[in-house]
Backbone as CSV, one residue per row, in Angstrom:
resi,resn,N_x,N_y,N_z,CA_x,CA_y,CA_z,C_x,C_y,C_z
1,MET,-72.096,22.972,211.575,-71.480,22.036,210.648,-71.994,20.612,210.843
2,SER,-72.722,20.366,211.919,-73.242,19.016,212.143,-74.150,18.578,211.019
3,GLU,-74.813,19.505,210.362,-75.717,19.164,209.262,-75.026,19.229,207.901
4,SER,-73.707,19.251,207.907,-72.960,19.395,206.660,-72.141,18.145,206.375
5,ALA,-71.704,18.044,205.130,-70.789,16.986,204.714,-70.080,17.441,203.445
6,GLY,-68.998,16.750,203.096,-68.342,17.069,201.840,-69.303,16.925,200.669
7,ILE,-70.106,15.858,200.695,-71.189,15.632,199.736,-72.401,15.198,200.535
8,LYS,-73.572,15.763,200.220,-74.783,15.385,200.947,-75.960,15.276,199.991
9,PHE,-76.703,14.181,200.113,-77.898,13.956,199.303,-79.072,13.609,200.208
10,HIS,-80.275,13.977,199.738,-81.526,13.418,200.243,-82.222,12.709,199.087
11,ASN,-82.828,11.550,199.392,-83.657,10.845,198.404,-82.922,10.567,197.098
12,ALA,-81.659,10.190,197.201,-80.903,9.836,195.997,-81.402,8.491,195.461
13,ARG,-81.480,8.385,194.147,-81.920,7.148,193.487,-80.877,6.750,192.450
14,ASN,-80.460,5.485,192.504,-79.561,4.936,191.480,-78.281,5.763,191.340
15,LEU,-77.759,6.194,192.465,-76.557,7.029,192.490,-75.304,6.170,192.403
16,LEU,-74.357,6.557,191.569,-73.014,5.979,191.543,-72.027,7.078,191.901
17,LEU,-71.354,6.927,193.030,-70.320,7.870,193.449,-68.992,7.126,193.412
18,ARG,-68.132,7.486,192.473,-66.937,6.688,192.195,-65.736,7.596,191.931
19,ASN,-64.555,7.136,192.397,-63.269,7.760,192.064,-63.145,9.186,192.584
20,ASN,-63.610,9.405,193.806,-63.493,10.716,194.444,-62.514,10.663,195.605
21,VAL,-61.945,11.816,195.935,-61.117,11.984,197.127,-61.821,12.997,198.022
22,ILE,-62.172,12.560,199.223,-62.830,13.433,200.201,-61.938,13.444,201.438
23,ARG,-61.336,14.582,201.726,-60.310,14.630,202.771,-60.279,16.000,203.430
24,HIS,-59.557,16.067,204.555,-59.344,17.304,205.314,-60.679,17.921,205.759
25,MET,-61.640,17.081,206.094,-62.923,17.586,206.588,-62.788,17.960,208.059
26,ARG,-63.441,19.054,208.445,-63.431,19.493,209.834,-64.866,19.710,210.303
27,HIS,-65.271,18.906,211.284,-66.590,19.011,211.905,-67.713,18.731,210.914
28,ALA,-67.485,17.830,209.979,-68.506,17.389,209.033,-68.108,16.012,208.526
29,SER,-69.095,15.244,208.103,-68.817,13.928,207.541,-68.263,14.059,206.126
30,GLY,-67.689,12.953,205.626,-67.216,12.963,204.259,-68.366,12.981,203.261
31,ILE,-69.262,12.005,203.395,-70.487,11.970,202.594,-71.639,11.596,203.507
32,TRP,-72.804,12.153,203.197,-74.006,11.906,204.000,-75.156,11.617,203.046
33,LEU,-75.608,10.373,203.056,-76.827,10.005,202.342,-77.953,10.057,203.356
34,ASP,-78.745,11.101,203.287,-79.698,11.434,204.342,-81.122,11.253,203.839
35,VAL,-81.798,10.212,204.301,-83.236,9.972,204.139,-83.597,9.458,202.736
36,GLY,-84.124,8.261,202.703,-84.805,7.755,201.535,-83.937,7.441,200.343
37,ASN,-82.709,7.012,200.574,-81.804,6.714,199.465,-81.972,5.265,199.022
38,VAL,-82.006,5.041,197.710,-82.323,3.723,197.156,-81.316,3.384,196.062
39,ASN,-80.725,2.202,196.148,-79.840,1.691,195.097,-78.688,2.652,194.814
40,CYS,-78.053,3.115,195.877,-76.888,3.988,195.743,-75.625,3.159,195.977
41,ARG,-74.605,3.448,195.198,-73.339,2.724,195.322,-72.194,3.708,195.475
42,LEU,-71.409,3.540,196.537,-70.195,4.306,196.767,-69.029,3.358,196.552
43,THR,-68.188,3.614,195.563,-67.131,2.664,195.242,-65.872,3.378,194.755
44,ARG,-64.721,2.833,195.154,-63.406,3.305,194.720,-63.186,4.775,195.054
45,ASN,-63.641,5.172,196.239,-63.393,6.509,196.765,-62.387,6.429,197.912
46,VAL,-61.749,7.547,198.201,-60.849,7.671,199.339,-61.427,8.709,200.298
47,PHE,-61.605,8.306,201.560,-62.043,9.202,202.628,-60.918,9.230,203.655
48,THR,-60.303,10.380,203.880,-59.169,10.428,204.795,-59.047,11.805,205.455
49,ASP,-58.439,11.803,206.635,-58.247,13.008,207.438,-59.586,13.720,207.657
50,ILE,-60.464,13.034,208.384,-61.804,13.554,208.667,-61.965,13.670,210.178
51,LEU,-62.207,14.868,210.643,-62.448,15.154,212.057,-63.925,15.508,212.193
52,THR,-64.697,14.686,212.900,-66.145,14.854,212.868,-66.802,14.279,214.118
53,ALA,-67.944,14.817,214.462,-68.777,14.209,215.494,-69.565,13.030,214.947
54,HIS,-69.406,12.756,213.657,-70.167,11.683,213.016,-69.216,10.663,212.385
55,ALA,-69.056,10.651,211.058,-68.334,9.556,210.423,-67.781,9.973,209.068
56,GLY,-66.933,9.098,208.519,-66.496,9.301,207.155,-67.653,9.185,206.176
57,ILE,-68.469,8.150,206.365,-69.680,7.931,205.563,-70.857,7.826,206.517
58,TRP,-71.878,8.637,206.300,-73.084,8.619,207.129,-74.271,8.299,206.223
59,ILE,-74.975,7.235,206.570,-76.173,6.835,205.823,-77.344,6.813,206.797
60,GLU,-78.412,7.510,206.432,-79.501,7.751,207.392,-80.867,7.477,206.767
61,ALA,-81.748,6.825,207.544,-83.179,6.701,207.233,-83.416,6.205,205.811
62,SER,-82.736,5.127,205.461,-82.863,4.545,204.119,-83.222,3.074,204.273
63,HIS,-84.411,2.711,203.827,-84.914,1.360,204.047,-84.528,0.378,202.949
64,GLU,-84.147,0.871,201.785,-83.822,-0.017,200.672,-82.308,-0.176,200.539
65,GLN,-81.907,-1.127,199.727,-80.506,-1.519,199.682,-79.619,-0.445,199.034
66,ASP,-78.529,-0.130,199.718,-77.430,0.663,199.182,-76.150,-0.134,199.395
67,GLN,-75.072,0.282,198.745,-73.843,-0.516,198.776,-72.616,0.372,198.867
68,VAL,-71.697,-0.011,199.763,-70.410,0.667,199.939,-69.332,-0.385,199.710
69,ASP,-68.563,-0.271,198.625,-67.580,-1.308,198.313,-66.317,-0.696,197.709
70,ASN,-65.198,-1.384,197.949,-63.899,-1.033,197.352,-63.462,0.390,197.669
71,ASN,-63.792,0.879,198.860,-63.364,2.208,199.281,-62.207,2.122,200.278
72,ILE,-61.487,3.226,200.407,-60.479,3.404,201.443,-61.014,4.437,202.418
73,ILE,-61.247,4.012,203.646,-61.714,4.908,204.705,-60.630,4.878,205.776
74,PHE,-59.831,5.925,205.848,-58.578,5.840,206.603,-58.352,7.154,207.344
75,GLY,-58.483,7.109,208.655,-58.193,8.295,209.454,-59.426,9.144,209.715
76,VAL,-60.354,8.619,210.525,-61.539,9.370,210.941,-61.437,9.581,212.447
77,LYS,-61.347,10.828,212.859,-61.167,11.158,214.263,-62.425,11.811,214.822
78,GLU,-62.643,11.588,216.104,-63.842,12.122,216.755,-63.612,13.568,217.175
79,ALA,-64.489,14.443,216.691,-64.447,15.841,217.092,-65.206,16.034,218.399
80,GLU,-65.068,17.203,218.968,-65.808,17.534,220.180,-67.304,17.379,219.941
81,LYS,-67.962,16.695,220.866,-69.398,16.453,220.733,-70.175,17.620,221.312
82,LEU,-70.992,18.250,220.482,-71.736,19.428,220.905,-73.190,19.128,221.207
83,THR,-73.637,17.906,220.847,-75.010,17.517,221.163,-75.085,17.027,222.602
84,PRO,-76.289,16.934,223.184,-76.406,16.395,224.551,-75.802,15.001,224.648
85,PRO,-75.227,14.629,225.773,-74.520,13.353,225.889,-75.396,12.133,225.614
86,GLU,-76.693,12.249,225.807,-77.570,11.099,225.552,-77.885,10.911,224.070
87,VAL,-77.486,11.842,223.223,-77.731,11.734,221.786,-76.548,11.022,221.138
88,GLU,-76.790,9.857,220.570,-75.753,9.052,219.950,-75.448,9.574,218.545
89,THR,-74.181,9.883,218.268,-73.807,10.404,216.955,-72.730,9.586,216.263
90,GLY,-72.180,8.568,216.923,-71.197,7.712,216.275,-69.882,8.380,215.958
91,GLY,-69.534,9.447,216.674,-68.366,10.243,216.318,-67.090,9.430,216.176
92,GLY,-66.334,9.701,215.103,-65.082,9.010,214.877,-65.212,7.629,214.278
93,SER,-66.353,7.319,213.647,-66.567,6.020,213.011,-66.287,6.102,211.511
94,GLY,-65.863,4.978,210.942,-65.712,4.938,209.498,-67.041,5.127,208.800
95,LEU,-68.035,4.340,209.216,-69.416,4.479,208.729,-70.339,4.575,209.923
96,TYR,-71.315,5.478,209.843,-72.377,5.592,210.836,-73.693,5.423,210.095
97,VAL,-74.461,4.403,210.482,-75.660,4.016,209.734,-76.846,4.126,210.687
98,LEU,-77.665,5.144,210.478,-78.721,5.512,211.424,-80.100,5.220,210.840
99,GLY,-80.883,4.412,211.538,-82.270,4.186,211.138,-82.412,3.630,209.744
100,SER,-81.496,2.783,209.322,-81.471,2.259,207.955,-81.442,0.739,207.980
101,ASP,-81.681,0.143,206.823,-81.716,-1.306,206.686,-80.997,-1.716,205.397
102,LYS,-80.576,-2.984,205.326,-80.162,-3.657,204.087,-78.892,-3.101,203.454
103,LEU,-78.049,-2.435,204.236,-76.830,-1.879,203.663,-75.798,-2.985,203.433
104,ILE,-75.145,-2.963,202.280,-74.014,-3.826,201.979,-72.729,-3.030,202.164
105,VAL,-71.829,-3.540,203.000,-70.492,-2.966,203.171,-69.518,-4.088,202.855
106,ALA,-68.837,-4.020,201.701,-68.040,-5.154,201.231,-66.743,-4.687,200.593
107,HIS,-65.660,-5.417,200.892,-64.375,-5.231,200.218,-63.826,-3.814,200.370
108,ASN,-63.914,-3.274,201.578,-63.320,-1.971,201.882,-62.121,-2.145,202.819
109,LEU,-61.243,-1.147,202.840,-60.230,-1.006,203.877,-60.690,0.114,204.798
110,ILE,-60.949,-0.232,206.053,-61.445,0.728,207.042,-60.431,0.761,208.174
111,ALA,-59.728,1.884,208.339,-58.560,1.913,209.209,-58.450,3.231,209.962
112,ASN,-57.826,3.142,211.135,-57.492,4.319,211.939,-58.707,5.193,212.215
113,CYS,-59.767,4.570,212.677,-60.959,5.297,213.129,-60.948,5.297,214.657
114,THR,-61.126,6.449,215.260,-60.957,6.523,216.704,-62.060,5.808,217.472
115,ARG,-63.222,5.588,216.843,-64.280,4.881,217.555,-64.460,3.465,217.030
116,THR,-65.073,3.331,215.849,-65.343,1.999,215.310,-65.347,2.050,213.793
117,GLY,-65.230,0.883,213.170,-65.262,0.831,211.720,-66.638,1.120,211.157
118,VAL,-67.629,0.346,211.603,-69.017,0.524,211.150,-69.910,0.514,212.382
119,HIS,-70.706,1.565,212.535,-71.576,1.703,213.704,-73.031,1.836,213.246
120,PHE,-73.883,0.924,213.718,-75.301,0.944,213.360,-76.134,1.403,214.552
121,ARG,-77.185,2.145,214.238,-78.141,2.531,215.280,-79.537,2.584,214.684
122,THR,-80.488,2.014,215.390,-81.873,2.076,214.934,-82.488,3.421,215.290
123,GLU,-83.564,3.741,214.626,-84.335,4.945,214.958,-85.806,4.606,214.733
124,GLU,-86.309,3.801,215.661,-87.613,3.174,215.454,-88.778,4.145,215.486
125,ILE,-88.639,5.282,216.144,-89.787,6.186,216.263,-89.831,7.224,215.145
126,ARG,-88.835,7.254,214.290,-88.842,8.184,213.169,-89.459,7.488,211.965
127,ILE,-90.607,7.966,211.525,-91.348,7.313,210.453,-90.929,7.890,209.109
128,ILE,-90.356,7.030,208.281,-89.952,7.377,206.922,-90.585,6.352,205.989
129,SER,-91.318,6.822,204.990,-92.018,5.914,204.055,-92.900,4.928,204.801
130,GLY,-93.554,5.408,205.848,-94.564,4.621,206.540,-94.070,3.780,207.690
131,ARG,-92.751,3.756,207.959,-92.268,2.936,209.075,-90.957,3.474,209.630
132,GLY,-90.607,2.963,210.802,-89.342,3.322,211.414,-88.202,2.467,210.880
133,GLY,-86.984,2.885,211.194,-85.806,2.127,210.789,-85.506,1.022,211.775
134,THR,-85.263,-0.180,211.275,-85.082,-1.354,212.142,-83.623,-1.732,212.358
135,SER,-82.721,-1.204,211.539,-81.313,-1.599,211.568,-81.162,-3.113,211.420
136,ARG,-81.812,-3.663,210.392,-81.758,-5.101,210.113,-81.237,-5.366,208.702
137,ASP,-80.821,-6.603,208.508,-80.437,-7.123,207.186,-79.233,-6.410,206.587
138,HIS,-78.354,-5.888,207.419,-77.087,-5.360,206.928,-76.129,-6.519,206.666
139,LYS,-75.277,-6.372,205.655,-74.323,-7.415,205.291,-72.927,-6.806,205.229
140,ILE,-72.070,-7.241,206.150,-70.716,-6.715,206.274,-69.762,-7.847,205.886
141,TYR,-69.259,-7.813,204.651,-68.528,-8.942,204.093,-67.175,-8.510,203.531
142,ASN,-66.149,-9.278,203.866,-64.863,-9.256,203.164,-64.150,-7.908,203.233
143,ASN,-64.282,-7.225,204.356,-63.555,-5.981,204.583,-62.291,-6.242,205.401
144,ILE,-61.382,-5.293,205.404,-60.274,-5.278,206.354,-60.514,-4.137,207.333
145,PHE,-60.533,-4.487,208.630,-60.670,-3.505,209.702,-59.340,-3.427,210.448
146,TYR,-58.783,-2.238,210.517,-57.469,-2.071,211.147,-57.467,-0.880,212.091
147,ASN,-57.028,-1.124,213.325,-56.670,-0.065,214.262,-57.807,0.922,214.526
148,SER,-58.973,0.376,214.893,-60.065,1.231,215.386,-60.054,1.164,216.907
149,GLY,-60.220,2.304,217.539,-59.990,2.400,218.965,-60.915,1.582,219.827
150,GLU,-62.198,1.459,219.435,-63.181,0.778,220.281,-63.538,-0.597,219.750
151,SER,-63.837,-0.676,218.459,-64.335,-1.925,217.894,-64.262,-1.851,216.378
152,ALA,-64.567,-2.971,215.727,-64.647,-3.000,214.271,-66.076,-2.773,213.799
153,ILE,-67.027,-3.503,214.397,-68.434,-3.405,214.003,-69.281,-3.303,215.252
154,ASN,-70.172,-2.332,215.307,-71.198,-2.229,216.342,-72.554,-2.448,215.693
155,PHE,-73.065,-3.674,215.766,-74.426,-3.938,215.304,-75.416,-3.471,216.366
156,GLU,-76.540,-2.934,215.905,-77.586,-2.548,216.856,-78.271,-3.775,217.442
157,ASN,-78.454,-4.812,216.614,-79.115,-6.040,217.058,-78.506,-7.209,216.281
158,GLU,-79.024,-8.409,216.492,-78.434,-9.597,215.893,-78.970,-9.903,214.499
159,HIS,-79.815,-9.046,213.935,-80.494,-9.344,212.672,-79.717,-8.837,211.461
160,SER,-78.418,-9.092,211.438,-77.557,-8.730,210.312,-76.506,-9.818,210.162
161,GLU,-75.536,-9.625,209.257,-74.551,-10.665,208.977,-73.160,-10.065,208.838
162,ALA,-72.158,-10.844,209.241,-70.763,-10.489,209.007,-70.003,-11.760,208.668
163,ASP,-69.205,-11.711,207.588,-68.410,-12.877,207.215,-67.254,-12.442,206.317
164,GLY,-66.158,-13.206,206.381,-65.030,-12.997,205.497,-64.199,-11.771,205.794
165,ASN,-64.432,-11.123,206.927,-63.679,-9.919,207.261,-62.341,-10.269,207.910
166,VAL,-61.369,-9.389,207.746,-60.059,-9.517,208.373,-59.921,-8.415,209.409
167,TYR,-59.440,-8.800,210.601,-59.331,-7.865,211.714,-57.872,-7.792,212.172
168,ALA,-57.387,-6.567,212.365,-55.996,-6.374,212.776,-55.891,-5.145,213.657
169,GLY,-55.060,-5.232,214.682,-54.795,-4.076,215.534,-55.996,-3.579,216.298
170,LEU,-56.821,-4.510,216.785,-58.076,-4.135,217.449,-58.096,-4.628,218.897
171,PRO,-58.849,-3.960,219.774,-58.978,-4.437,221.149,-59.883,-5.663,221.219
172,GLY,-59.937,-6.307,222.364,-60.851,-7.416,222.565,-62.303,-6.957,222.473
173,GLY,-63.186,-7.892,222.089,-64.605,-7.552,221.972,-64.901,-6.626,220.826
174,PHE,-64.221,-6.826,219.689,-64.324,-5.874,218.571,-65.542,-6.091,217.696
175,LEU,-66.270,-7.201,217.890,-67.553,-7.434,217.211,-68.658,-7.300,218.242
176,ARG,-69.507,-6.289,218.107,-70.436,-5.960,219.189,-71.890,-5.973,218.719
177,ILE,-72.739,-6.444,219.617,-74.183,-6.332,219.450,-74.679,-5.499,220.625
178,LEU,-75.261,-4.351,220.344,-75.522,-3.370,221.393,-76.830,-3.593,222.132
179,THR,-77.857,-4.129,221.441,-79.164,-4.345,222.064,-79.750,-5.650,221.541
180,PRO,-80.818,-6.197,222.145,-81.478,-5.732,223.368,-80.706,-6.172,224.612
181,GLY,-81.025,-5.550,225.707,-80.357,-5.897,226.952,-78.922,-5.399,226.972
182,ARG,-78.085,-6.076,227.717,-76.688,-5.684,227.839,-75.932,-6.065,226.572
183,PRO,-74.959,-5.281,226.178,-74.256,-5.551,224.918,-73.486,-6.868,224.952
184,GLU,-73.274,-7.438,223.758,-72.376,-8.574,223.580,-71.095,-8.057,222.931
185,LEU,-69.957,-8.359,223.526,-68.657,-7.960,223.003,-67.910,-9.230,222.613
186,LEU,-67.808,-9.484,221.309,-67.369,-10.777,220.809,-66.073,-10.664,220.012
187,ASN,-65.417,-11.812,219.841,-64.351,-11.948,218.866,-64.848,-12.874,217.754
188,ILE,-63.949,-13.312,216.858,-64.386,-14.156,215.755,-64.984,-15.459,216.274
189,GLN,-64.327,-16.084,217.246,-64.822,-17.363,217.759,-66.195,-17.212,218.408
190,GLY,-66.389,-16.151,219.171,-67.688,-15.921,219.783,-68.774,-15.653,218.765
191,ALA,-68.438,-14.890,217.712,-69.416,-14.618,216.661,-69.788,-15.893,215.924
192,GLN,-68.812,-16.769,215.710,-69.109,-18.053,215.067,-69.999,-18.909,215.945
193,GLU,-69.661,-19.002,217.215,-70.362,-19.914,218.125,-71.793,-19.488,218.402
194,TYR,-72.007,-18.209,218.616,-73.313,-17.756,219.086,-74.223,-17.216,217.992
195,HIS,-73.644,-16.822,216.844,-74.479,-16.208,215.812,-74.237,-16.776,214.414
196,GLY,-73.275,-17.687,214.269,-73.002,-18.254,212.959,-72.333,-17.292,211.995
197,TRP,-71.769,-16.199,212.508,-71.084,-15.220,211.675,-69.610,-15.596,211.522
198,GLU,-68.961,-14.940,210.613,-67.506,-14.980,210.438,-66.949,-16.404,210.321
199,LYS,-67.641,-17.248,209.580,-67.101,-18.585,209.310,-65.811,-18.502,208.505
200,ASN,-65.661,-17.424,207.748,-64.450,-17.205,206.958,-63.652,-15.998,207.442
201,GLY,-63.943,-15.527,208.636,-63.221,-14.386,209.183,-61.828,-14.769,209.644
202,ARG,-60.925,-13.800,209.671,-59.533,-14.057,210.033,-58.973,-12.900,210.865
203,MET,-58.025,-13.244,211.711,-57.177,-12.253,212.359,-55.886,-12.131,211.556
204,ALA,-55.269,-10.958,211.580,-54.016,-10.745,210.858,-53.171,-9.727,211.611
205,THR,-51.943,-9.621,211.192,-51.043,-8.577,211.671,-50.814,-7.610,210.519
206,MET,-50.949,-6.326,210.787,-50.890,-5.336,209.718,-50.171,-4.092,210.197
207,GLN,-49.490,-3.452,209.273,-48.956,-2.115,209.459,-49.438,-1.277,208.279
208,ALA,-49.973,-0.098,208.565,-50.515,0.725,207.485,-50.403,2.195,207.850
209,ALA,-50.115,3.010,206.846,-50.086,4.466,207.004,-50.489,5.086,205.679
210,LEU,-51.259,6.151,205.744,-51.697,6.861,204.548,-51.436,8.352,204.726
211,ASP,-50.734,8.936,203.795,-50.504,10.378,203.792,-51.699,11.037,203.101
212,PRO,-52.503,11.823,203.823,-53.712,12.377,203.218,-53.441,13.448,202.162
213,ASP,-52.257,14.016,202.160,-51.918,15.032,201.153,-51.452,14.399,199.850
214,THR,-50.562,13.425,199.936,-50.031,12.789,198.727,-50.822,11.554,198.315
215,LEU,-51.652,11.039,199.231,-52.426,9.806,199.017,-51.520,8.609,198.754
216,GLN,-50.358,8.605,199.406,-49.438,7.477,199.323,-49.715,6.527,200.494
217,LEU,-49.981,5.262,200.170,-50.276,4.238,201.168,-49.078,3.326,201.346
218,THR,-48.697,3.119,202.600,-47.740,2.084,202.957,-48.508,0.996,203.702
219,LEU,-48.377,-0.260,203.249,-49.211,-1.324,203.794,-48.472,-2.652,203.733
220,SER,-48.448,-3.364,204.848,-47.967,-4.736,204.871,-48.894,-5.558,205.739
221,VAL,-49.183,-6.770,205.295,-50.119,-7.658,205.976,-49.474,-9.023,206.107
222,SER,-49.566,-9.624,207.286,-49.083,-10.985,207.474,-50.159,-11.793,208.182
223,GLY,-50.116,-13.095,207.952,-51.125,-13.980,208.513,-51.774,-14.780,207.408
224,ASP,-52.532,-15.781,207.805,-53.211,-16.654,206.848,-54.473,-15.967,206.356
225,ILE,-54.397,-15.373,205.174,-55.554,-14.668,204.614,-55.901,-15.322,203.276
226,PRO,-56.759,-16.320,203.286,-57.142,-16.961,202.020,-58.139,-16.100,201.248
227,LYS,-58.288,-16.411,199.997,-59.312,-15.759,199.203,-60.695,-16.142,199.712
228,VAL,-61.650,-15.269,199.474,-63.042,-15.507,199.834,-63.901,-15.322,198.591
229,LYS,-65.089,-15.819,198.645,-66.011,-15.610,197.536,-66.346,-14.123,197.435
230,THR,-66.197,-13.568,196.253,-66.519,-12.158,196.047,-67.980,-11.911,196.403
231,PHE,-68.215,-10.941,197.273,-69.595,-10.670,197.669,-70.278,-9.797,196.632
232,ASN,-71.490,-10.207,196.265,-72.266,-9.482,195.254,-71.432,-9.276,193.992
233,GLY,-70.915,-10.400,193.481,-70.046,-10.354,192.323,-70.702,-9.848,191.056
234,VAL,-72.021,-9.697,191.060,-72.693,-9.109,189.900,-72.222,-7.680,189.687
235,SER,-72.040,-6.946,190.783,-71.609,-5.545,190.669,-70.144,-5.357,191.036
236,ILE,-69.608,-6.168,191.947,-68.227,-6.005,192.382,-67.367,-6.946,191.552
237,THR,-66.836,-6.444,190.454,-66.072,-7.270,189.516,-64.597,-6.893,189.461
238,SER,-64.200,-5.847,190.172,-62.805,-5.405,190.166,-62.453,-4.860,191.541
239,ASP,-61.159,-4.624,191.762,-60.729,-4.098,193.049,-60.619,-2.576,192.998
240,PHE,-60.041,-1.987,194.027,-59.948,-0.535,194.108,-59.222,0.059,192.909
241,PHE,-58.216,-0.639,192.418,-57.424,-0.131,191.303,-58.039,-0.438,189.950
242,GLY,-59.189,-1.104,189.938,-59.841,-1.452,188.686,-59.394,-2.773,188.094
243,ALA,-58.564,-3.522,188.815,-58.103,-4.814,188.320,-59.210,-5.852,188.465
244,PRO,-59.536,-6.616,187.426,-60.580,-7.639,187.530,-60.236,-8.661,188.608
245,THR,-61.259,-9.123,189.332,-61.018,-10.022,190.460,-61.652,-11.397,190.303
246,GLY,-62.737,-11.531,189.595,-63.351,-12.832,189.415,-64.231,-13.241,190.581
247,ASP,-64.529,-14.543,190.650,-65.483,-15.051,191.635,-64.923,-15.101,193.046
248,SER,-63.599,-15.125,193.175,-62.989,-15.125,194.496,-61.837,-14.130,194.507
249,ARG,-61.588,-13.553,195.681,-60.561,-12.523,195.819,-60.193,-12.397,197.279
250,LEU,-59.155,-11.644,197.569,-58.792,-11.386,198.943,-59.783,-10.417,199.584
251,PRO,-59.966,-10.506,200.901,-60.745,-9.471,201.587,-60.080,-8.107,201.442
252,GLY,-60.859,-7.085,201.652,-60.347,-5.729,201.541,-60.524,-5.165,200.154
253,ALA,-59.918,-4.013,199.919,-60.127,-3.281,198.671,-59.154,-3.663,197.568
254,PHE,-58.123,-4.471,197.898,-57.057,-4.759,196.935,-57.051,-6.231,196.570
255,GLY,-56.939,-6.510,195.291,-56.942,-7.888,194.833,-55.657,-8.627,195.103
256,ASP,-54.555,-7.903,195.369,-53.254,-8.535,195.558,-52.551,-7.895,196.748
257,LEU,-52.243,-8.709,197.766,-51.485,-8.253,198.927,-50.206,-9.058,199.087
258,SER,-49.766,-9.708,198.017,-48.615,-10.596,198.111,-47.319,-9.844,198.384
259,GLN,-47.237,-8.599,197.961,-46.065,-7.766,198.216,-46.497,-6.534,199.012
260,PRO,-45.677,-6.114,199.973,-46.030,-4.902,200.728,-46.135,-3.689,199.819
261,PHE,-47.076,-2.821,200.130,-47.165,-1.549,199.414,-46.087,-0.630,199.989
262,LYS,-45.333,-0.026,199.128,-44.329,0.947,199.549,-44.670,2.283,198.912
263,ALA,-45.441,3.066,199.633,-45.869,4.388,199.155,-46.577,4.279,197.807
264,ARG,-47.563,3.407,197.736,-48.329,3.258,196.494,-49.419,4.322,196.436
265,SER,-49.609,4.932,195.297,-50.600,5.996,195.157,-52.010,5.415,195.174
266,LEU,-52.883,6.067,195.944,-54.297,5.681,196.001,-55.187,6.707,195.321
267,ASP,-54.627,7.623,194.587,-55.461,8.664,193.944,-56.291,8.032,192.832
268,PRO,-57.626,7.961,193.014,-58.475,7.289,192.017,-58.990,8.213,190.936
269,ARG,-58.699,9.481,191.005,-59.299,10.448,190.098,-58.786,10.233,188.664
270,GLY,-59.703,10.210,187.740,-59.353,10.012,186.348,-59.185,8.570,185.935
271,VAL,-59.348,7.638,186.883,-59.209,6.213,186.582,-60.578,5.647,186.238
272,ARG,-60.666,4.866,185.168,-61.937,4.260,184.796,-61.970,2.810,185.243
């Protein structure tokens, strides 16, 4: 099952994957974009109750820009690892991005992942389209990261960006740079000081629960969370529910967090 997923593509071009529910996965990722994917967009999907040695979303060996926005990734647990211990698989991550570049991850809710929200790894010796994957130029903007066991973001190196994200229920050192040399385990202040990231990042207090069978979300957020400039507003013009957002909006997948969600339905199927 390691080579399986709820949905799996190779060499996808101009793909739009929207308004799907991918849940109750066992020993497989939710979706896997594997090798040579270009201009693919995953938006307004729900990924929940996923038990895997990999991730809710796995993107591999793709050098051109793809985009993950306005999704709910909630409840990704790490399955038993069957590969040799030296083989990194990112088990229990919301997103696992292997040997890829230029990925946009914006305006998502990424919660209850046993390892990390977004995990990047280079694969420099694997030649795809004439070169190896550098794990550079990723842009992680305006997401909400909640209750991941290890960290929110694991960058492979410092050649990417993070800004406007909200972090809640996370351990110390939740922003990480893994190489070269010994890892850097940072918070918002450290990321600002040493890398110029997260100038608009915020900490918050949050409570959230999602029933994977009924897709009912309970959510409350407190703290100073101002609006941020909508990232890539050419394509991201509405929130998860399809409500128009304009040039500025709140971080995360929802345009309005002024009132707590009380068992609000997240089923996107049939919604335009």
